[in-house]
N, C-alpha and C positions, 0 to 999 in steps of 0.2 A: 138588063139584069146587072145589079151592082156586084162587083167583085168583093169577096170577103177579105177583110184586112188580115194580114198575118199577125202573129203574136207580137205584142208590144215589147215584151222582154227579149224576144229574138231580135227585133229591130234595134233595140238599145245595145244589145251585145254586138250586133253587126256594125253599128256606127262607131262604137268605141274601138272594136278590134280593127276596123278599117282605118281609123284615124291613127292608131298607134302601130298598125301592122304587127300586132303582137297580142296573142290571147292572154299572156301573163299580165301585161300592162292594163289591158281592158278589164281583167278580173280585179286588179288592184283598184282601179278607178271606180268600179261598180260595187266593190266590197263583196265579191263572191269568189268562189274558187275557180281556178283555171278549167277544171273539169266541167263546172257548170256552164262556163262560156262556150266550151267546145260542144256540149250537148245542145245548148240553145241555138248555136249556129247550124248544127246538123239538122235540128228540127225545122229551122227556118228554110234551109236549102230543100228539105223534103216538101215543105208546104208550097214553096215557090216552084219546085221542079227545076231549079237552076243551081248550078255550082257557083259559089261566091268567092271561095279562096283556093289558091294553089298552095298546098302545104309542101314545103321543101325541107331539106335537112334541118337547118337552123334559121329559116326565114319564112316569111309569109308574104304572099302577093295576091292582089285582087285579079279576078278574072275580068275579061272585057265587059261582061254583063254587070258585074258588081261595080265597075267604074262608072257605068251609065246610071246605075241605081242609086249610088251613094249621094250625089248632090241633092236629089229630091228628099231623101231620108234625113240628111243633115239639116236641110232647110225646114223640114217639118218639125224636127225636134227643137230647133231654134225658135220657131213660132210658138210651140208649146211652152217653152221656157219664158218667152216674152209675155205670153198671155197670162201665165201663172204669176209672173212677177208683177204685172199690172194689177191683177186681182188682189195680191197680198200687200202691195205697196201703194195703193190708191192715195192714201193720206200723205205719202212721202214723195210724191212726184216732184215737189219743189225743193226737196232736200238732197244734196249731193255730198256723200261722205267719202273723203279721200284719205287714205292711210299713207304715211311716209315715215322716214326716219327723222328724229327730232332736229338734227343738224341741218338737213336739207330744208326742212320746213322753216327754220329760223333764218337761215342765211340765203336761201334762194327763192322758195315758193311764196312766203308771206309778203316780201317786198313787192311782188308782182300782182298779188291777188286782187288788189283794188280795181285794176283795169277789167278783170273778168266780172266782178260784181257790178261795175258801171255798165258793162255791155249786156249783162244778163241779170237784171234786177229781180226777176222772178225766181231765181235759183238761190237757195240758202246753202252756202258751202260750209261744211264742217270738216275740220282737219283733225285727224287722230295720228298719234305717233307710236311706232312699234318697230322693233328690229326683227320680229318674227314674221314668218310667212303668213299671209292673210287667208282665212277661210271666209270667202265673200258672203256665204249664206249665214254662217254662224255669227260672224262679227258684224253683220249688217253694214258692210262696206261696199261702195259702188265701184271704186277703183283704187289702185295703189301705185305709188311711184317707187320703183325698186331698182337696185343696182345689180347688174349681172350681165349675162350674155343673151338674154331673151329667150332661153330655151326652157319654157315652163309649159307643161301639158295642160290642155283644157282651157287655156286663156288666150285672149288677144293681147299681144305685146307690141306697142308702138314705140319705136326708137325715138328718144328725145335728144340726148347729147352725150358726148364722150367726156373723159376727164384727162387732165394732165397733172403731173406732179412738178412743183417748183417751190423753192423757199420763198417766204414772205416775212416782212418785218415792218415795224413802224418807221415812218420817215425820220423820227428823232433818233432811233437806234442806228439807222443807216448813216446819219450825219453826225454821229457821236464821236467820242474820242478813239474808240477802237475801230480800225479800218474794216470794211466789208466790201472790198473791191473784187476779190476773186474767191472761189469756193474754199481755198486753203485757209482763208481768214476765219472760217467758221470755228476753228479750234479755239479761238479767243472769245467765243460767244456761247451763251446758254442755248441749247437746243430744246425745243418744245415738241413733245411726242403725244400721239394719240393711240390709245389701245382699241379694243373692240373691232379688229379687222384691219386697222391701219398701222399695225405694229412695224411692218416691213417697209413703210414708205421712205424713211430716211435712207435705209440701206440701199434700196433700189436706185434712188436719185444719186447718192454718193458714188456708187459703183459705175453708173452711167457717166458720171462726170470725171471718172478716172481717179477718184480718191479712194483711200482704203475704207472698206466697209466698217472697220472698227471706229471710224469717226462717229458713227451713230451711237457708240457706247460712251461718248463724252458725257460729263455731268450735265443733267438737264432736269426738266420738269415733265411730268406725264399727266394726262387727263383722260377721263372716260369717253367724252364726247368731243367730236372735232370742232364744234362751234365754240366750246370752252377753250380749246387750243388756239383757235383764231382770235378769240377775245384777248387771250394772254399776249399774243403777238401785237395786237392793237395797243395794248397797255404798255408795250415796251419791255416785257419781261424776258424776251428772247426771240429767236428765229424759229418760225414754225414751218413745217412742210405743208404747203397749201395744195388743195385740189381745186380745180377751176370753178366748179359749181359753188364751192363754199367761200371763195374769196373774191370773186369778180366784182361784186357790189362794193366791197370795202376798198378794192383797188380803184374802182371808178370814182369813189368819193374821196380818195386821198388818205384814207385811214391806214392803208397798207401800201407798201411798195415792193417791187420784185427786184432784188439786188443783182441777179445773174440772168443771163440769157438762155441757160441750159434748162430745157424742160424734158420730162420723161412721160411719154404717152402710156396710158394704161389700156390693157386689152379688153376692157369691159366698159359699160356705160349705163346710163339711166333710161328706164323704160316706163311708159304708162301702161299698166297692166289692168285688164278688166275681164270679168267672166264672159266667155264667148256668147252665152245666151242673152246678155244684157248690154253688150258692147255698143249697140247702136241706139240705145234709148236716147230720147231728145236731150235730156240734161247732160248725159255723159258725152254725147256727140258734140254738144256745144263746148264742153270743157276741153275735150281733146283738140278740137279745132283751135280754140284760143291758146292752149298750152303749146302746141306745136308751132303755131304762128309766132308766139312769144319767143320761143327758142330761136327760130330762124331769123327774127328781126333783131335779136341781140346776140350775135355769135360770140361765144366765150373765147377770150384770148387774153393772156397775161399782159399787163402793161409794164413794160420794162423801164426800170429807173436807173439801171447801171449805165455808166459811160461806155 
């Protein structure tokens, strides 16, 4: 005799609540009320005749039975998502859409992408750029490269690389009439700034170098996107605050130099983010393997030019 399957809504509520250990977060993810989640869990427990959660004052814990039950339920929902995705995306199996920010695409991803295409000729890569969080289903995006601490619910986040802050300039500027031998010499140069989340970079580096933070208020130029700031530095317009991922190619090719040995580590980094249900699709698995191998085979490090 085949056992009757419990309510699908109850199982969805259980999987989400178990993953978050929170009825509130599960309700937000499933776009229902917390009361609805509580009722669905209660009905599921009654159907199974098993207690699934231990409700404490301000926390939620799984019972031993729920811990045994969860992996199978999670795997079943992943299988459902993959099957549905294959059904709806049959014609797009060869297309891989990756979202990232414009500066990272221009200065880091695109120069490397040829090697992926050569190794995977059957995959058509499409790059889109956005600073907003991606809705994978709505935006029809397979994966995103994002900056942060990797703590995003409902997705797989694979660590790629960290970032460091350090000034960069053109070789001509370094060897020009105005000295640039120590950080104090920056007072005689134009500082190049980037907005949109990078506003504090100069202040952080200057403070770590023992210089007054108000050095960052010296006359300078500001740009919306970091790759524009980097290009201004290449063109000799001033000294930019570089971030590893955005300047390593230009340093390697001699378009930029690093005048000082002081670097400032940033407490976040870049991740490849993909929806949990589609993270292991063949095209995405191939891209992830290539991307992480590319990062590991070309470790990012500033090339110092100062004496």
